[in-house]
C-alpha positions as CSV (number, residue, x, y, z in Angstrom):
1,M,-54.1,45.4,-35.6
2,R,-56.8,42.8,-34.8
3,S,-56.0,40.0,-32.5
4,S,-56.0,36.4,-33.9
5,R,-57.1,35.0,-30.6
6,S,-60.7,34.0,-30.0
7,P,-62.8,35.8,-27.4
8,G,-62.6,32.7,-25.2
9,E,-58.8,32.7,-25.3
10,V,-58.7,36.4,-24.4
11,A,-61.0,35.9,-21.5
12,A,-59.0,32.9,-20.3
13,T,-55.8,35.0,-20.0
14,R,-57.7,37.5,-17.7
15,L,-58.7,34.8,-15.3
16,P,-56.5,34.2,-12.2
17,R,-54.7,30.9,-12.3
18,M,-56.4,28.2,-10.1
19,I,-54.3,27.5,-7.0
20,T,-54.2,23.8,-6.5
21,V,-53.5,21.8,-3.3
22,G,-50.1,20.9,-4.8
23,D,-49.2,24.5,-5.2
24,V,-50.1,25.2,-1.5
25,E,-48.1,22.2,-0.4
26,T,-45.0,23.2,-2.5
27,R,-45.2,26.8,-1.1
28,E,-45.5,25.5,2.4
29,R,-42.5,23.2,1.9
30,H,-40.4,26.0,0.4
31,E,-41.2,28.2,3.4
32,A,-40.3,25.5,5.9
33,L,-37.0,24.8,4.1
34,A,-36.1,28.5,4.0
35,A,-36.9,28.8,7.7
36,A,-34.7,25.7,8.4
37,L,-31.8,27.2,6.4
38,R,-32.1,30.5,8.3
39,D,-32.1,28.5,11.5
40,V,-28.9,26.8,10.5
41,A,-27.3,30.1,9.6
42,R,-28.6,32.1,12.6
43,P,-25.6,31.6,14.9
44,R,-23.3,32.9,12.1
45,M,-25.4,35.6,10.6
46,R,-23.1,38.4,11.8
47,Q,-20.1,36.7,10.1
48,I,-22.2,36.0,7.0
49,R,-23.3,39.7,6.7
50,S,-19.8,41.0,7.3
51,T,-18.3,38.6,4.8
52,L,-21.0,38.3,2.1
53,G,-23.1,41.4,2.6
54,A,-26.6,40.9,1.4
55,W,-26.2,37.2,0.6
56,K,-29.2,35.2,1.9
57,P,-29.0,31.7,3.3
58,C,-32.4,30.8,1.7
59,S,-31.9,31.7,-2.0
60,P,-34.3,30.0,-4.4
61,E,-31.5,27.9,-5.8
62,L,-30.5,26.6,-2.4
63,V,-34.1,25.9,-1.4
64,D,-34.6,24.0,-4.7
65,L,-31.5,21.9,-3.9
66,V,-32.5,21.0,-0.4
67,E,-36.1,20.3,-1.5
68,G,-34.7,17.5,-3.6
69,D,-32.8,16.1,-0.6
70,L,-36.0,16.4,1.5
71,L,-38.2,14.6,-1.0
72,A,-35.7,11.9,-1.5
73,F,-35.5,11.3,2.2
74,T,-39.3,11.3,2.6
75,Q,-39.8,8.8,-0.3
76,R,-36.9,6.4,0.5
77,D,-37.1,6.1,4.2
78,P,-40.2,4.3,5.4
79,A,-39.7,5.5,8.9
80,A,-40.5,9.0,7.7
81,H,-44.1,7.8,7.0
82,G,-44.1,9.9,3.8
83,S,-44.2,13.1,5.7
84,W,-41.7,15.8,4.7
85,R,-42.9,17.9,7.7
86,E,-41.7,15.1,10.0
87,V,-38.2,15.1,8.3
88,V,-37.8,18.9,8.4
89,G,-39.1,19.1,12.0
90,S,-37.3,16.3,13.7
91,Y,-34.6,14.6,11.7
92,R,-31.1,15.6,12.9
93,C,-29.5,13.7,10.0
94,F,-31.5,15.9,7.5
95,R,-30.2,19.0,9.3
96,A,-26.7,17.7,8.7
97,V,-27.4,17.8,4.9
98,L,-29.0,21.3,5.2
99,S,-25.9,22.5,7.0
100,H,-23.6,21.0,4.3
101,R,-25.6,22.6,1.5
102,L,-25.3,26.0,3.2
103,A,-21.6,25.6,4.1
104,H,-20.7,24.4,0.6
105,S,-22.6,27.3,-1.0
106,I,-20.7,29.8,1.2
107,L,-17.4,28.1,0.4
108,G,-18.2,28.3,-3.4
109,T,-18.7,32.1,-3.3
110,P,-16.0,33.8,-5.3
111,P,-13.7,35.6,-2.9
112,R,-12.8,39.2,-3.5
113,S,-9.3,38.9,-1.9
114,D,-7.1,36.3,-0.2
115,A,-8.3,37.6,3.1
116,D,-11.9,37.2,2.0
117,G,-11.2,33.7,0.9
118,S,-9.8,32.8,4.3
119,R,-12.9,34.3,6.0
120,L,-15.2,32.2,3.7
121,R,-13.3,29.0,4.6
122,I,-13.5,29.8,8.3
123,L,-17.2,30.6,8.0
124,A,-18.1,27.5,6.0
125,R,-16.0,25.3,8.4
126,S,-17.6,26.8,11.5
127,I,-21.1,25.9,10.1
128,A,-19.9,22.4,9.4
129,E,-18.4,22.0,12.8
130,Q,-21.6,23.2,14.5
131,A,-23.5,20.6,12.5
132,T,-21.1,17.9,13.7
133,V,-21.8,18.9,17.3
134,E,-25.6,19.0,16.8
135,T,-26.0,15.9,14.5
136,G,-23.0,13.6,14.9
137,V,-22.4,13.8,11.1
138,E,-19.2,15.4,9.8
139,I,-19.2,16.6,6.2
140,H,-16.4,18.8,5.0
141,P,-17.7,21.9,3.3
142,A,-15.6,21.2,0.2
143,A,-17.1,17.8,-0.4
144,V,-19.0,17.8,-3.7
145,I,-22.4,16.0,-3.3
146,G,-24.9,15.5,-6.0
147,R,-28.7,16.1,-5.9
148,R,-31.2,14.2,-3.7
149,F,-28.6,13.1,-1.1
150,V,-29.7,11.2,2.0
151,V,-27.9,10.6,5.2
152,D,-30.1,8.2,7.3
153,H,-29.4,7.8,11.1
154,G,-26.0,9.4,10.4
155,M,-24.3,9.3,13.8
156,G,-20.6,8.9,13.2
157,T,-20.6,9.4,9.5
158,V,-17.6,11.3,8.1
159,I,-17.2,12.6,4.6
160,G,-13.7,14.0,3.8
161,E,-12.7,17.2,2.0
162,T,-12.0,15.8,-1.5
163,T,-14.9,13.3,-1.6
164,S,-17.3,13.5,-4.5
165,L,-20.7,11.8,-4.7
166,G,-23.1,11.7,-7.6
167,D,-26.9,12.1,-7.6
168,D,-29.3,9.9,-5.6
169,C,-26.8,8.5,-3.1
170,Y,-28.0,7.1,0.3
171,V,-25.6,6.8,3.2
172,L,-26.2,5.2,6.7
173,Q,-24.6,5.8,10.0
174,G,-20.9,5.3,10.8
175,V,-19.8,5.5,7.2
176,V,-16.3,6.9,6.6
177,L,-15.4,8.3,3.2
178,G,-11.8,9.0,4.1
179,S,-8.1,8.8,3.2
180,T,-5.8,5.9,3.7
181,G,-3.4,7.6,6.0
182,I,-3.9,9.0,9.5
183,A,-1.6,12.1,9.7
184,D,0.6,13.9,7.1
185,N,-1.6,12.9,4.2
186,P,-0.6,14.5,0.9
187,R,-2.6,17.4,-0.4
188,G,-4.7,16.9,-3.5
189,R,-7.3,14.2,-4.0
190,R,-7.2,11.6,-1.2
191,H,-10.8,10.6,-0.8
192,P,-13.2,8.5,-2.8
193,A,-15.1,9.5,-6.0
194,I,-18.5,7.9,-5.8
195,G,-20.9,7.6,-8.6
196,S,-24.7,8.1,-8.8
197,R,-27.3,5.9,-7.1
198,V,-24.8,4.4,-4.7
199,E,-26.0,3.0,-1.4
200,I,-23.5,2.7,1.5
201,G,-24.4,0.5,4.5
202,A,-23.7,1.2,8.2
203,F,-20.1,1.4,9.3
204,A,-18.7,0.9,5.8
205,R,-15.3,2.5,5.1
206,I,-14.3,3.6,1.7
207,L,-10.7,4.9,1.9
208,G,-8.4,6.6,-0.5
209,P,-8.8,8.2,-4.0
210,V,-10.7,5.2,-5.3
211,E,-13.5,5.2,-7.9
212,I,-16.9,3.7,-7.0
213,G,-19.1,3.2,-10.1
214,D,-22.8,4.0,-10.5
215,D,-25.4,1.8,-8.9
216,V,-23.0,0.1,-6.5
217,V,-24.2,-1.2,-3.1
218,V,-21.6,-1.3,-0.4
219,G,-22.7,-3.5,2.5
220,C,-22.4,-2.7,6.2
221,H,-18.9,-3.0,7.7
222,A,-17.2,-3.3,4.3
223,L,-13.7,-2.0,3.9
224,V,-13.1,-0.7,0.4
225,Q,-9.6,0.4,-0.8
226,C,-9.8,-0.4,-4.5
227,D,-12.0,0.7,-7.5
228,I,-15.4,-0.9,-7.7
229,P,-17.1,-1.3,-11.1
230,A,-20.6,0.0,-11.8
231,G,-23.5,-2.2,-10.6
232,A,-21.3,-4.2,-8.1
233,R,-22.4,-5.4,-4.7
234,V,-19.8,-5.3,-2.0
235,S,-20.5,-7.4,1.1
236,V,-18.5,-8.5,4.1
237,L,-17.8,-12.2,4.3
238,N,-14.6,-11.5,6.3
239,Q,-12.5,-8.7,7.6
240,Y,-8.7,-8.2,7.7
241,Q,-7.9,-8.6,11.4
242,E,-4.5,-7.3,12.4
243,I,-0.9,-6.5,11.4
244,R,1.9,-6.8,13.9
245,G,5.5,-5.7,13.6
246,G,6.8,-3.8,10.6
247,T,5.2,-2.8,7.3
248,T,6.9,-5.2,4.9
249,I,3.5,-6.7,3.9
250,G,0.1,-5.3,3.9
251,V,-3.4,-6.5,3.3
252,T,-6.0,-4.2,1.7
253,A,-8.8,-6.6,0.5
254,I,-9.9,-10.2,0.9
255,E,-12.3,-11.9,-1.5
256,V,-13.8,-15.4,-1.7
257,I,-13.8,-16.3,-5.4
258,G,-14.9,-19.9,-5.3
259,E,-15.2,-23.0,-3.1
260,G,-12.1,-23.1,-0.9
261,L,-10.5,-20.2,-2.8
262,L,-9.4,-17.0,-1.0
263,L,-7.9,-14.1,-2.9
264,V,-5.8,-11.8,-0.7
265,R,-4.8,-8.4,-2.1
266,G,-2.2,-6.1,-0.7
267,S,1.5,-5.3,-0.9
268,G,4.7,-7.3,-0.4
269,L,2.9,-10.6,-0.9
270,A,5.7,-12.0,-3.2
271,H,8.3,-11.6,-0.3
272,P,10.6,-14.6,-0.6
273,G,10.4,-15.3,3.1
274,L,6.6,-15.1,3.3
275,R,5.1,-17.9,5.3
276,V,1.4,-18.8,5.1
277,E,-0.3,-20.9,7.7
278,G,-3.9,-21.8,8.5
279,L,-5.1,-21.6,12.1
280,S,-8.2,-22.9,13.8
281,G,-10.0,-21.1,16.6
282,R,-7.9,-19.1,19.1
283,Y,-4.9,-19.2,16.7
284,R,-4.1,-22.8,17.4
285,N,-4.0,-26.2,15.6
286,A,-2.4,-25.3,12.3
287,T,-4.2,-26.6,9.2
288,P,-2.9,-26.7,5.6
289,V,-3.3,-23.8,3.3
290,V,-2.1,-24.2,-0.3
291,V,-0.6,-21.2,-2.2
292,L,-2.0,-21.6,-5.7
293,D,-0.8,-18.3,-7.2
294,R,1.2,-15.3,-6.0
295,G,2.4,-11.9,-7.0
296,S,3.6,-8.7,-5.4
297,R,0.0,-7.6,-4.9
298,H,-2.0,-10.8,-4.6
299,L,-2.1,-14.3,-3.1
300,L,-4.5,-17.0,-4.2
301,L,-5.0,-19.5,-1.4
302,G,-6.6,-22.9,-1.3
303,L,-8.1,-23.8,2.0
304,D,-7.6,-27.5,2.8
305,A,-10.3,-29.1,4.9
306,T,-9.4,-32.7,4.1
307,A,-6.8,-32.9,6.9
308,G,-9.2,-32.0,9.7
309,K,-10.9,-28.8,10.8
310,P,-10.8,-26.1,8.1
311,P,-8.8,-22.9,9.0
312,A,-10.6,-20.2,10.8
313,H,-7.8,-17.7,10.2
314,V,-4.8,-17.4,7.8
315,R,-1.6,-15.8,9.1
316,L,1.0,-14.3,6.8
317,T,4.4,-13.8,8.4
318,V,7.8,-12.6,7.1
319,P,11.2,-12.9,8.8
320,D,11.3,-9.2,10.0
321,G,8.4,-9.9,12.3
322,T,5.5,-8.4,10.2
323,S,2.5,-10.6,10.7
324,A,-1.0,-10.2,9.2
325,S,-3.9,-12.3,10.4
326,I,-7.1,-12.7,8.3
327,L,-10.5,-14.1,9.4
328,V,-11.6,-16.7,6.9
329,P,-15.2,-16.6,5.8
330,R,-17.2,-19.8,5.5
331,A,-14.0,-21.8,5.1
332,A,-14.4,-24.7,2.7
333,G,-11.7,-27.2,1.8
334,V,-9.6,-27.5,-1.3
335,R,-11.2,-30.0,-3.7
336,R,-9.1,-33.1,-4.0
337,T,-8.6,-35.4,-7.0
338,R,-8.7,-39.2,-6.4
339,D,-4.9,-39.4,-6.2
340,G,-4.9,-36.8,-3.4
341,G,-3.6,-34.0,-5.5
342,A,-5.0,-30.5,-5.7
343,G,-5.5,-30.6,-9.4
344,S,-9.2,-29.6,-9.5
345,T,-8.6,-26.5,-7.5
346,A,-5.6,-25.5,-9.5
347,S,-7.7,-25.9,-12.6
348,Q,-10.3,-23.6,-11.2
349,A,-7.7,-21.0,-10.3
350,G,-6.2,-21.1,-13.7
351,S,-9.5,-20.3,-15.4
352,R,-9.9,-17.0,-13.5
């Protein structure tokens, strides 16, 4: 049967494909990443072979995954100078991501028996623990992390077991994606679920099984213990300072919602014996604070600056001795009507 292709087309199929500069670059990058994965796995190769047999730490799928992480780091961090070689060769925080990808891949291997499952968990955890020692970044092997993930600087960052992150997330140093408790936390999901394209600033803490939407930016030192909608910007204007005594009341979030308006979220805030007072510097010189609205989980406070210096702190106290002190951000006074009432602020609060 005669071919329908022209002589030129037939000749073209016999020519070797031109190798471009891009092809050489890609091949070199893949080789460097495979070598880096082997280097991470090397201290545990005996365990890997005894548990997984012929499994290789530099499979094409794993190399492809970490290549996405590498290129994201190279493109998004100006300190990398656009050089993937610099990131692979010298960045400890990138090695932390490599180690997690390897440990997570091992943990996801189907076990052949209960004993095999235990060996896989120990192997994955040992790789993660070694990475913590080498890099200062602790990522639990079971944490589910999307593509093109970047940990920049990284020292002190902790990502808990049931955490999930979407694609294109960027995390700085000192970030904690953890649970709300210290010891004796319940099993099951207890860490955040974070969407795609989320940026988390240095020393931010996102605690508990909260939902963080896509395209959220969490500023440095933020404390997040509630769901955050997509596209939001979370910044620290204040921080909850301390609780003394019992646990009758608790504070989980503080938000400035308008001039002289402070929204406090927490638990036990409708306690009949709750006392609210404003304090100036060094917890002295009480200044007025108006409770505009209250419920078991929130207090809306008006900060009165008309009687003198605006409060620098707000202290919540109940008769059993529980006391919560809050640093007030950019304190502004409650707006006053001409007759001296707080009508204009109450009107603002009622519209929210």
